[in-house]
C-alpha positions in Angstrom: -51.1 -191.7 37.2 -52.7 -189.5 40.0 -55.8 -187.5 39.3 -53.6 -184.2 39.6 -51.4 -185.6 36.9 -54.3 -186.2 34.5 -54.7 -183.7 31.5 -57.6 -181.5 31.7 -61.0 -182.7 30.5 -62.5 -179.6 30.4 -60.7 -176.3 29.9 -62.4 -173.0 30.5 -60.6 -169.8 29.9 -61.8 -166.2 30.7 -65.4 -167.1 30.2 -67.9 -164.2 30.8 -71.8 -163.8 30.4 -73.6 -160.5 30.5 -77.4 -160.4 30.0 -79.2 -158.0 28.2 -79.4 -155.0 30.4 -75.9 -155.3 31.6 -76.1 -157.8 34.5 -73.0 -160.0 34.9 -73.6 -163.5 35.6 -70.1 -164.9 35.1 -66.9 -162.7 35.1 -63.8 -164.2 33.3 -64.0 -167.6 34.9 -60.9 -169.7 34.3 -60.7 -173.4 35.4 -59.8 -176.8 34.5 -61.5 -180.0 35.6 -59.8 -183.5 35.2 -60.9 -186.7 34.1 -62.7 -188.6 36.9 -62.9 -185.6 39.1 -66.0 -184.8 41.1 -66.3 -180.9 41.7 -69.0 -179.0 43.4 -70.1 -175.5 42.5 -70.9 -173.9 45.8 -72.6 -170.6 46.4 -75.8 -169.0 47.2 -78.5 -168.3 44.7 -77.6 -166.1 41.7 -73.9 -166.6 42.2 -73.4 -168.1 38.7 -73.5 -171.9 39.4 -76.4 -172.8 36.9 -75.1 -170.3 34.2 -71.7 -171.9 34.3 -73.1 -175.4 34.0 -75.5 -174.2 31.1 -72.6 -172.9 29.3 -70.5 -176.0 29.6 -73.5 -177.9 28.1 -74.2 -175.3 25.3 -77.5 -174.2 26.8 -76.2 -170.7 27.4 -73.9 -168.6 24.9 -71.0 -167.0 26.8 -70.4 -163.3 25.9 -66.6 -163.8 25.9 -63.9 -166.8 26.7 -63.8 -170.2 25.7 -64.5 -173.7 26.6 -62.5 -176.8 25.3 -63.3 -180.4 25.9 -60.7 -183.2 25.1 -61.5 -185.0 22.4 -64.1 -182.5 21.0 -62.2 -179.4 20.7 -63.2 -175.8 21.3 -67.1 -175.6 21.6 -68.9 -173.5 19.4 -66.8 -174.9 16.2 -68.5 -177.0 13.7 -70.0 -180.2 15.1 -68.9 -179.9 18.6 -72.2 -179.2 20.3 -73.5 -182.3 19.0 -70.8 -184.4 20.2 -70.5 -182.7 23.4 -74.2 -183.2 24.4 -74.1 -187.0 23.4 -71.1 -187.5 25.8 -72.7 -185.1 28.5 -75.7 -186.3 30.9 -77.7 -183.8 32.5 -79.3 -184.1 35.9 -81.7 -181.4 36.5 -83.3 -180.1 39.6 -86.9 -180.5 38.4 -86.3 -183.8 36.6 -87.6 -182.6 33.2 -89.3 -185.9 32.6 -92.4 -186.3 30.4 -95.0 -187.3 33.0 -97.4 -189.4 30.6 -94.5 -191.6 29.4 -93.2 -194.5 31.2 -90.0 -194.5 33.3 -88.5 -196.7 30.8 -89.4 -194.4 27.8 -88.1 -191.3 29.6 -84.7 -193.3 30.1 -84.7 -194.0 26.5 -84.7 -190.4 25.7 -81.1 -190.6 26.6 -80.3 -192.6 23.5 -81.9 -190.1 20.9 -78.5 -188.5 20.4 -77.2 -191.8 18.9 -79.8 -191.6 15.9 -81.1 -189.6 13.1 -84.1 -187.7 13.6 -85.9 -190.0 11.3 -84.8 -193.0 13.2 -86.3 -191.6 16.3 -89.8 -191.9 14.7 -89.7 -195.6 15.1 -89.0 -197.9 18.1 -85.4 -197.7 19.2 -83.4 -200.8 18.7 -83.5 -203.8 21.2 -80.3 -202.9 22.4 -81.2 -199.6 23.4 -84.0 -201.0 25.5 -81.8 -203.2 27.2 -79.4 -200.6 28.2 -82.1 -198.3 29.4 -83.1 -201.4 31.4 -79.8 -201.9 32.8 -79.6 -198.1 33.8 -83.0 -198.3 35.8 -81.6 -201.4 37.5 -78.6 -199.6 38.6 -80.7 -196.6 40.2 -83.0 -199.4 41.8 -86.1 -198.9 39.5 -86.2 -201.9 37.3 -89.5 -202.6 38.9 -91.0 -199.2 37.9 -90.0 -199.2 34.3 -93.5 -199.5 32.9 -94.9 -197.1 35.6 -95.9 -193.4 34.3 -93.3 -190.8 35.4 -96.0 -188.5 36.9 -97.1 -191.4 39.3 -93.5 -191.7 40.8 -92.3 -190.0 43.9 -89.9 -187.2 43.6 -87.0 -189.1 44.5 -87.9 -191.8 42.1 -88.4 -189.2 39.5 -84.8 -187.9 40.1 -83.5 -191.4 39.9 -85.1 -191.8 36.3 -83.2 -188.7 35.5 -80.0 -190.2 36.4 -80.8 -193.5 34.5 -81.6 -191.1 31.5 -78.1 -189.5 31.9 -76.6 -193.0 32.3 -78.1 -194.1 29.0 -76.1 -191.6 26.9 -73.2 -193.5 28.1 -71.5 -190.2 29.0 -68.0 -189.2 30.0 -69.2 -186.2 31.6 -72.3 -185.7 34.0 -73.8 -182.3 35.0 -76.1 -182.1 37.8 -77.8 -178.7 38.5 -79.0 -178.5 42.2 -80.1 -182.2 41.7 -81.5 -182.4 45.4 -82.7 -179.0 46.0 -86.5 -180.0 45.9 -86.0 -183.2 47.9 -86.3 -183.9 51.7 -82.9 -184.5 53.5 -83.1 -188.2 53.6 -83.9 -188.7 49.9 -81.4 -185.9 49.0 -78.7 -187.8 50.7 -79.6 -191.1 49.0 -79.6 -189.5 45.6 -76.1 -187.8 46.0 -74.7 -191.3 47.3 -76.2 -192.9 44.1 -74.6 -190.5 42.0 -71.2 -190.7 44.1 -71.2 -194.5 43.5 -72.2 -194.6 39.8 -69.6 -191.8 39.1 -66.8 -193.9 40.9 -67.7 -197.0 39.2 -67.8 -195.7 35.7 -64.9 -193.2 36.2 -67.2 -190.3 35.1 -66.5 -186.7 35.6 -69.0 -185.1 37.6 -69.8 -181.3 38.1 -72.6 -180.5 40.6 -74.1 -177.3 41.5 -75.1 -177.2 45.3 -75.9 -174.8 48.0 -75.8 -177.1 51.1 -72.3 -177.2 52.8 -72.7 -180.5 54.4 -73.4 -182.2 51.1 -70.5 -180.2 49.2 -68.1 -181.3 51.8 -68.9 -184.8 51.8 -69.4 -185.6 48.1 -67.0 -183.2 46.6 -63.4 -184.0 45.9 -62.7 -180.3 45.1 -65.0 -177.3 45.8 -65.3 -174.2 43.7 -67.0 -171.3 45.3 -68.8 -168.7 43.3 -69.9 -165.3 44.5 -71.1 -162.5 42.0 -70.1 -164.6 39.1 -66.5 -164.8 40.1 -64.5 -167.9 41.5 -63.7 -166.8 45.1 -62.3 -170.3 46.2 -61.0 -173.4 44.6 -59.6 -176.1 46.8 -60.5 -179.2 49.0 -63.3 -179.7 51.2 -61.0 -179.5 54.3 -59.7 -176.2 53.0 -63.2 -174.8 53.0 -62.7 -172.7 56.4 -64.2 -169.7 57.9 -62.8 -167.0 55.7 -63.7 -168.6 52.3 -67.1 -169.4 53.6 -67.5 -165.6 54.6 -66.5 -164.6 51.0 -68.9 -167.1 49.3 -71.9 -166.4 51.5 -71.4 -162.8 52.1 -74.8 -161.1 52.9 -76.6 -164.4 52.8 -79.7 -164.9 55.2 -79.5 -167.3 58.2 -78.6 -170.8 57.4 -79.9 -172.6 60.4 -81.1 -175.4 58.1 -77.5 -176.2 57.4 -77.1 -177.5 61.1 -80.3 -179.8 60.7 -78.7 -181.2 57.5 -75.5 -181.8 59.2 -77.2 -183.7 62.2 -78.7 -186.2 59.4 -75.1 -187.2 58.2 -73.6 -190.7 59.3 -71.4 -190.3 62.5 -68.1 -190.5 60.3 -69.2 -187.2 58.4 -70.9 -185.4 61.1 -68.2 -183.9 62.8 -67.0 -182.0 59.8 -70.5 -181.2 58.5 -71.4 -179.5 61.9 -68.2 -177.5 61.8 -68.9 -176.1 58.4 -72.7 -175.6 59.0 -72.1 -173.8 62.5 -69.5 -171.7 61.0 -72.1 -170.8 58.2 -74.6 -169.8 61.0 -72.3 -168.1 63.3 -71.1 -165.9 60.4 -74.8 -165.0 59.2 -76.0 -164.2 62.6 -72.7 -162.2 63.5 -71.4 -160.4 60.5 -68.8 -158.7 62.6 -67.1 -161.9 62.8 -66.2 -161.6 59.0 
């Protein structure tokens, strides 16, 4: 069965979020994400990417609309949030690690959803510790297991965050701007790691990114957001001049996109340079839109 034949794992219908004061963060979002799919939410700051991810994980209550997850049901009904959060790993931009805890202790936080609140007052089972160590090994940090999180580099902390998500044994991983605070080389290594693990484990991954070159390299499908609405939904090769103009209309100059593209391996460079140059041309010469 091809990916296109797979039933939807996540089905979102007419999802809207309006904040107090009347600002609309999302407007009637309708989309489906299939099992094993790698989806990038692309857009400038304030487009609605993070709000959409927060709705999927139950951190933001929608004003209208619905989200259904296969095997769980319509989110918001009895028991659905707990089961969803157990099956959904989150990777945050700023890691959200406890600095005074070791890398291993932070990864073990991913197992809390499998135990009662009372059980978490005591050391977790040896099986959980073994799983956490396996997750650290998969992200290349087994040798840093007993090191405090606040003594790790930014890239290492993000790897611990990925290991914590893996410790949940998730079906879904949501990554909210996971490389926004990292240098280009470290960002590339983190996205390559997420890509490899998601393929090995058959995970459904939804990233929010603003870097065009990374979106085109790591997304099997790209959803462009602008003003809280979906303005593009297609394959990376379909992300050409017109949809980019719509996604980034009014954005400041994106010269950094060219620098990021130049750091790509040769087999990805031509496509990345094309998209980055298009973005720069559009922002320098709005009349071309």
